[in-house]
C-alpha positions in Angstrom: 0.0 0.0 0.0 1.3 3.4 -0.9 0.6 6.7 0.8 0.5 9.4 -1.9 0.2 13.1 -0.8 -1.4 15.7 -3.0 -1.5 19.4 -2.9 -4.6 19.7 -0.8 -3.4 17.8 2.3 -5.1 14.5 1.3 -3.5 11.1 1.7 -4.5 8.3 -0.7 -4.4 4.9 0.8 -5.3 2.6 -2.0 -8.9 3.6 -2.7 -9.5 5.2 0.7 -9.0 8.9 1.3 -7.9 10.3 4.6 -8.5 14.0 5.0 -5.9 15.8 7.0 -6.5 19.3 8.4 -3.0 20.5 7.8 -1.3 23.3 6.0 -1.1 23.1 2.2 2.6 23.8 2.3 3.5 21.0 4.8 5.9 18.4 3.3 4.7 14.8 3.3 7.2 11.9 2.9 6.4 9.0 0.6 6.0 5.8 2.6 6.1 2.4 0.8 4.1 -0.4 2.5 4.0 -4.0 1.3 0.2 -4.1 1.4 -2.7 -3.1 -0.8 -6.4 -2.9 -0.5 -6.8 -3.4 -4.2 -4.8 -5.5 -6.8 -1.7 -3.9 -8.3 -1.9 -0.2 -9.2 -5.6 -0.3 -9.9 -6.4 1.9 -6.9 -5.6 4.9 -9.1 -8.5 3.9 -11.4 -11.1 3.5 -8.6 -13.7 6.2 -8.2 -15.0 7.4 -4.9 -18.2 5.7 -3.9 -21.2 8.0 -4.0 -24.2 8.0 -1.7 -26.6 5.1 -2.0 -30.2 5.9 -2.8 -32.9 3.7 -1.1 -36.6 3.5 -1.4 -39.0 3.4 1.6 -42.1 1.4 0.6 -45.6 2.3 1.5 -47.5 -0.4 3.6 -49.3 -1.7 0.5 -46.1 -2.0 -1.5 -44.4 -3.8 1.4 -47.3 -6.2 1.6 -47.0 -6.9 -2.1 -43.3 -7.5 -2.0 -42.3 -8.8 1.5 -44.8 -11.7 2.0 -44.6 -12.6 -1.7 -40.8 -13.2 -1.4 -41.4 -15.1 1.9 -43.9 -17.4 0.2 -41.6 -18.1 -2.7 -38.7 -18.9 -0.3 -41.0 -21.1 1.8 -42.2 -22.9 -1.3 -38.9 -23.7 -2.9 -37.5 -24.9 0.5 -40.5 -27.1 1.3 -40.2 -29.2 -1.9 -44.0 -29.0 -2.4 -45.7 -28.3 -5.7 -47.5 -25.0 -4.9 -50.2 -23.4 -2.7 -53.9 -24.2 -2.0 -56.2 -21.4 -0.8 -59.9 -21.6 0.3 -61.0 -18.5 -1.6 -64.2 -17.1 -0.1 -64.5 -13.9 -2.1 -63.8 -11.7 0.9 -61.0 -9.2 1.5 -58.8 -11.5 3.6 -58.7 -14.6 1.3 -58.5 -12.3 -1.7 -55.4 -10.5 -0.1 -53.7 -13.9 0.4 -54.5 -14.7 -3.3 -53.1 -11.4 -4.5 -49.9 -11.9 -2.5 -49.4 -15.3 -4.4 -50.1 -13.4 -7.6 -47.5 -10.8 -6.7 -45.1 -13.8 -6.1 -45.8 -15.1 -9.5 -45.1 -11.7 -11.1 -41.7 -11.5 -9.2 -40.8 -15.0 -10.2 -41.6 -14.5 -13.9 -39.6 -11.2 -13.9 -36.6 -13.0 -12.4 -36.9 -15.9 -15.0 -37.1 -13.5 -18.0 -34.1 -11.6 -16.6 -32.1 -14.8 -16.8 -31.8 -15.7 -13.1 -30.6 -19.3 -13.3 -31.3 -20.1 -9.7 -35.0 -19.0 -9.9 -35.4 -20.9 -13.3 -34.0 -24.1 -11.7 -36.4 -23.7 -8.7 -39.4 -23.2 -11.1 -38.4 -26.3 -13.1 -38.1 -28.4 -10.0 -41.4 -27.2 -8.4 -43.5 -27.7 -11.5 -41.7 -31.0 -12.4 -40.9 -30.0 -15.9 -37.4 -29.7 -17.2 -36.8 -26.7 -19.5 -40.0 -25.0 -18.4 -40.1 -21.2 -18.6 -43.3 -19.4 -17.6 -44.7 -17.2 -20.4 -46.6 -14.9 -18.0 -47.6 -14.7 -14.3 -51.1 -16.1 -15.0 -49.7 -19.2 -16.7 -47.3 -19.7 -13.7 -50.2 -19.2 -11.3 -52.1 -22.0 -13.0 -49.2 -24.3 -12.3 -48.5 -23.2 -8.7 -51.7 -22.0 -7.3 -55.0 -23.7 -6.7 -58.0 -21.8 -5.3 -61.3 -23.3 -4.1 -64.7 -21.7 -3.3 -66.3 -23.8 -0.6 -69.9 -22.7 -0.6 -72.9 -23.8 1.4 -76.6 -23.1 1.6 -75.6 -19.9 3.6 -73.3 -18.6 0.9 -74.5 -15.9 -1.5 -74.2 -15.9 -5.3 -72.2 -12.6 -5.0 -69.3 -14.0 -3.1 -69.1 -17.1 -5.4 -69.0 -14.8 -8.5 -66.3 -12.5 -6.9 -64.1 -15.5 -6.1 -64.4 -16.9 -9.6 -63.7 -13.6 -11.3 -60.6 -12.9 -9.1 -59.3 -16.5 -9.7 -59.7 -15.9 -13.5 -57.7 -12.7 -13.4 -54.9 -14.1 -11.3 -54.8 -17.3 -13.4 -55.2 -19.8 -10.6 -56.6 -23.3 -11.1 -60.0 -22.7 -9.5 -62.5 -25.1 -8.1 -66.0 -24.5 -6.7 -67.6 -27.0 -4.3 -70.6 -27.3 -2.0 -70.0 -28.5 1.6 -73.7 -29.0 2.5 -73.4 -32.8 2.2 -70.5 -32.9 4.6 -72.3 -30.6 7.1 -75.4 -32.7 7.0 -73.4 -35.9 7.6 -71.8 -34.4 10.7 -75.1 -33.2 12.1 -76.7 -36.6 11.4 -74.0 -38.3 13.5 -74.6 -35.8 16.3 -78.4 -36.2 16.2 -78.2 -40.0 16.1 -76.0 -40.0 19.2 -77.8 -37.4 21.4 -81.3 -37.4 19.9 -81.5 -33.6 19.6 -81.3 -31.3 16.5 -79.5 -28.0 16.9 -81.0 -25.0 15.2 -79.8 -21.6 14.0 -80.9 -18.6 16.1 -83.2 -17.4 13.3 -84.9 -20.7 13.5 -85.5 -20.6 17.2 -82.1 -22.0 18.4 -80.0 -20.8 21.3 -76.7 -18.9 21.0 -74.8 -22.1 21.7 -76.6 -23.9 19.0 -76.1 -21.0 16.6 -72.4 -20.9 17.2 -71.9 -24.6 17.0 -73.6 -24.8 13.6 -71.4 -22.0 12.3 -68.2 -23.7 13.6 -69.0 -27.0 12.0 -69.0 -25.4 8.6 -65.8 -23.5 9.3 -63.9 -26.6 10.5 -65.1 -28.8 7.7 -63.6 -26.3 5.3 -60.3 -26.8 7.0 -60.5 -30.6 6.7 -61.5 -30.3 3.0 -58.7 -27.8 2.4 -56.1 -30.3 3.5 -57.8 -33.1 1.5 -57.7 -31.1 -1.7 -54.1 -29.9 -1.0 -52.9 -33.4 -0.7 -54.6 -34.9 -3.8 -55.3 -32.0 -6.2 -52.0 -32.4 -8.1 -52.4 -36.2 -8.1 -55.8 -35.7 -9.8 -54.1 -33.5 -12.4 -51.4 -36.0 -13.1 -48.6 -34.2 -11.3 -46.4 -35.2 -8.4 -46.2 -33.6 -5.0 -48.7 -31.8 -2.8 -49.8 -28.3 -2.0 -49.2 -26.1 1.0 -52.4 -24.7 2.6 -52.6 -20.9 2.9 -54.4 -19.2 5.8 -56.3 -16.0 5.6 -56.9 -14.7 9.1 -55.8 -11.1 9.6 -54.1 -9.8 12.8 -57.2 -7.9 14.0 -59.5 -11.0 13.9 -56.8 -13.0 15.8 -56.5 -10.3 18.4 -60.3 -10.1 18.9 -60.6 -13.9 18.7 -63.2 -13.5 15.9 -62.2 -16.8 14.3 -63.1 -20.5 14.7 -60.3 -22.5 16.3 -59.1 -25.0 13.7 -61.0 -23.6 10.8 -59.5 -22.1 7.6 -57.3 -19.9 9.8 -55.4 -23.1 10.6 -53.0 -23.7 7.7 -49.4 -24.3 6.8 -48.5 -20.6 6.4 -50.5 -17.4 6.6 -49.2 -14.4 4.5 -51.5 -11.9 6.2 -51.4 -13.1 9.8 -49.4 -10.0 10.9 -51.3 -7.4 8.9 -54.3 -5.4 10.0 -57.6 -5.1 8.0 -56.9 -1.4 7.5 -53.6 -2.1 5.7 -55.2 -5.0 3.7 -57.8 -2.5 2.3 -54.9 -0.3 1.1 -53.2 -3.4 -0.4 -56.4 -4.4 -2.3 -56.6 -0.9 -3.8 -52.9 -1.2 -4.7 -53.5 -4.5 -6.6 -56.4 -2.9 -8.6 -54.1 -0.1 -9.7 -50.9 -2.2 -10.2 -52.1 -5.5 -11.5 -55.4 -4.5 -13.0 -57.5 -6.9 -10.9 -60.8 -5.0 -11.4 -62.7 -7.8 -9.7 -61.3 -6.6 -6.4 -63.4 -3.4 -6.6 -66.6 -5.3 -5.8 -64.8 -7.3 -3.0 -63.5 -4.0 -1.5 -67.0 -2.5 -1.5 -68.8 -5.5 0.0 -69.3 -5.7 3.7 -67.1 -8.3 5.4 -69.1 -11.4 6.3 -68.4 -15.0 7.3 -71.6 -16.3 5.6 -72.1 -19.0 8.2 -75.7 -18.1 9.1 -78.8 -18.5 6.9 -79.5 -15.8 4.3 -82.4 -13.5 4.5 -84.3 -13.6 1.1 -81.1 -14.6 -0.6 -79.2 -11.7 0.9 -76.4 -11.6 3.5 -77.9 -11.3 7.0 -74.6 -11.5 8.9 -71.7 -9.1 8.9 -68.3 -9.3 10.7 -68.4 -5.9 12.4 -71.9 -6.5 13.7 -70.9 -9.9 15.1 -67.7 -8.4 16.7 -69.5 -5.4 18.2 -66.8 -3.0 16.9 -65.5 -1.8 13.6 -62.2 -2.9 12.0 -60.9 0.6 12.4 -61.6 0.5 16.1 -60.1 -2.9 16.4 -56.9 -1.7 14.8 -56.7 1.1 17.3 -57.2 -1.3 20.2 -54.4 -3.6 18.8 -51.9 -0.8 18.5 -52.6 0.6 22.0 -52.5 -2.8 23.6 -49.2 -3.9 22.0 -47.2 -0.8 21.0 -48.4 1.6 23.7 -48.5 -1.2 26.4 -52.1 -0.2 27.4 -54.3 -2.3 29.7 -58.0 -1.7 30.0 -57.8 1.3 32.2 -55.0 3.2 30.5 -56.6 2.5 27.1 -59.8 4.0 28.3 -57.9 7.1 29.6 -56.5 7.6 26.1 -59.5 6.9 24.0 -61.9 9.0 26.1 -60.1 12.0 24.6 -59.3 10.6 21.2 -62.8 9.5 20.5 -64.6 12.3 22.3 -65.9 13.7 19.0 -67.8 10.4 18.3 -68.5 8.6 21.6 -69.5 9.6 25.1 -67.2 8.4 28.0 -69.7 5.6 28.8 -69.6 4.4 25.2 -65.8 4.4 25.1 -65.8 2.5 28.4 -68.2 -0.1 27.1 -66.2 -0.6 23.9 -62.9 -1.0 25.8 -64.4 -3.5 28.3 -66.0 -5.4 25.4 -62.7 -5.6 23.6 -60.7 -6.8 26.6 -63.4 -9.3 27.6 -63.4 -10.8 24.1 -59.6 -10.7 24.1 -59.3 -12.6 27.4 -61.9 -15.2 26.4 -60.3 -16.0 23.1 -56.6 -15.6 24.0 -56.2 -19.4 24.0 -56.6 -19.3 20.2 -53.3 -17.5 19.9 -51.5 -20.6 21.0 -52.3 -22.4 17.8 -52.0 -19.6 15.3 -50.6 -20.5 11.9 -47.0 -19.3 11.2 -47.3 -15.8 9.6 -45.3 -13.1 8.0 -44.9 -10.4 10.6 -45.0 -7.0 9.0 -46.0 -4.9 12.1 -45.3 -4.8 15.8 -48.9 -5.3 17.0 -49.2 -9.0 16.3 -50.8 -11.1 19.1 -49.1 -14.4 18.1 -47.8 -15.7 21.4 -45.8 -18.6 20.0 -43.4 -16.4 18.1 -44.1 -12.8 18.8 -46.2 -11.9 21.9 -45.2 -13.9 24.9 -47.9 -12.8 27.3 -50.0 -15.3 29.2 -53.0 -16.7 27.4 -55.3 -17.1 30.5 -56.8 -14.0 31.9 -59.6 -13.2 34.3 -62.3 -12.3 31.8 -64.0 -10.0 34.3 -60.9 -7.8 34.7 -62.2 -6.7 38.2 -59.6 -4.0 39.1 -59.4 -2.5 35.7 -63.1 -2.5 34.9 -63.9 -1.0 38.3 -61.5 1.8 37.6 -63.1 2.5 34.3 -66.6 2.5 35.8 -65.5 4.9 38.6 -63.9 7.3 36.1 -66.8 7.1 33.7 -69.2 8.1 36.4 -66.9 11.0 37.5 -66.4 12.2 34.0 -70.1 11.9 33.0 -71.1 14.0 36.0 -68.4 16.6 35.1 -69.7 16.7 31.5 -73.2 17.4 32.7 -71.8 20.6 34.5 -69.5 21.5 31.6 -70.1 19.9 28.2 -66.9 21.4 26.7 -64.7 19.8 29.3 -63.1 17.2 27.1 -62.5 19.5 24.2 -60.8 22.1 26.4 -58.8 19.4 28.2 -57.5 18.1 24.9 -56.5 21.6 23.7 -54.7 22.3 27.0 -52.9 18.9 26.9 -51.6 19.6 23.4 -50.4 23.1 24.5 -48.7 21.7 27.6 -47.0 19.0 25.6 -45.5 21.5 23.2 -44.4 23.7 26.0 -42.8 20.8 27.9 -41.0 19.6 24.8 -39.6 23.1 24.3 -38.4 23.3 27.9 -36.9 19.9 27.8 -34.9 20.7 24.7 -33.2 23.6 26.5 -32.1 21.6 29.5 -28.8 19.7 29.9 -28.9 15.9 30.3 -28.9 14.7 33.9 -30.2 18.0 35.4 -33.4 17.6 37.5 -36.3 19.2 35.7 -39.8 19.8 37.0 -42.3 18.4 34.5 -46.1 18.1 34.7 -47.5 15.2 32.7 -51.3 15.3 32.2 -52.2 11.7 31.4 -55.9 12.6 31.5 -58.3 15.1 32.9 -58.9 13.0 36.0 -57.2 14.3 39.1 -56.2 10.8 40.2 -54.0 10.3 37.2 -52.4 13.7 36.8 -48.7 13.3 37.7 -46.1 15.9 38.8 -42.6 14.6 38.4 -39.3 16.2 39.6 -36.6 13.9 38.3 -34.1 13.6 35.5 -35.5 12.9 32.0 -34.2 9.3 32.0 -36.1 8.5 35.1 -39.2 10.1 33.8 -39.2 7.9 30.8 -38.7 4.7 32.8 -41.6 5.5 35.1 -43.9 6.5 32.2 -43.3 3.1 30.7 -44.0 1.4 34.0 -47.3 3.2 34.7 -49.0 1.4 31.8 -47.5 -2.0 32.3 -48.6 -4.4 29.6 -52.2 -5.7 30.3 -52.1 -5.1 34.0 -52.5 -1.3 34.4 -50.4 -1.0 37.6 -52.0 2.3 38.3 -51.0 5.9 38.6 -47.7 6.9 40.2 -46.1 10.1 41.7 -42.4 10.6 42.0 -41.4 12.7 45.0 -37.8 13.2 46.1 -36.8 10.4 43.7 -39.0 7.9 45.5 -41.8 6.0 43.9 -45.1 6.3 45.7 -48.4 4.5 44.7 -51.4 6.8 44.5 -54.5 5.7 46.2 
């Protein structure tokens, strides 16, 4: 390696530059070193490396690319012949189908660009030497099998939407009716116990209604694995198919899914993605891939279609069954996981955030309903299908969220706090209807002022800070400590799902408020 001085006080070490803040007239000796970072004298021909440009993808772009690459890597490593998806014609299963379609687009692009590794993988998976896909649709027909599993409770609209999407993607599509299988199971049950369960609309109880829905969902899972194992055999090809799941992260968090139904699969490309982001992804696929059939799927209300139709029309919607909208469920999920909120601290946040739409009583009822459902259905998280994790709010406790799965479904301490504060706030609002709006404005002003004060203070210096968690006197905290200690206590005050309560720091000692 040779150190070469130039007239600007710069030493050249092979292709690296060392800037020296020295006088331009300083003499520099030539030093010969038997070492080089590049071969021979080629360092003199090397150019300086410029800045690297990178692209930050939008959520919908990330969903199109990340899970698609994951599915391809999983498929080529598994040695299987493709994927099988129960396609219901709803947003969730359609999103899984579109991710497979995106995978096919990426694979075809790689093949036509001459990527020998990808070409070899494609030949091995389809079982045809010298095979080169002509377009993504043709490859999808080889690798992707979709199946609409209808029943007497399914509508013509969802069947048509599923068929149209499968046609645009190019998948090998099947349409079957599961009524015979459902009737067979119910016949066995009736023969054993001499009773006939009925749907709620036919005079049955809630337990009967739920059981009749679950048997349909679980039979779809059984049939999915049957078709996955033998579909390629029936088409004269070797190998089997991997079953794809289509349960989004919001439904998993709420527990709005049947244990061991079609949410149980080999892999789930949307298991870590919220319904809100999936809607954006569907719109992206319409624009990017030209799948116009998704427009009708996007506009249709989400439904499981497990209850009888009313005059041929859907009588059951997901949001009505859950008792909350998907937008609200997404907010609950982020506050629970990312903000470490339990029932009480979540109520304290949402009573301000949702003050334009709901009264404190309505907010409290929604928060309690969510956490009650979350606690009841938490056991389902122990058997979630392996999923691609695109966000930090996933409830998957096997691989991502290691909280306990057994909770007291009554949440006695937390719900009591919510009820007490709801009563206090409702009484205050009767006296002053503008209390919440004024409190929210003052909190924003105080936050900006505190940030400005904090930015002018030196690290490690004790600073008096007032943090208004809510408008309730019992949770307004005055802290006189260093910034580092403030942050640690703020994180402890909303401890995961337990809501440890409100705290006051005084003379650097932690005291629990009554």
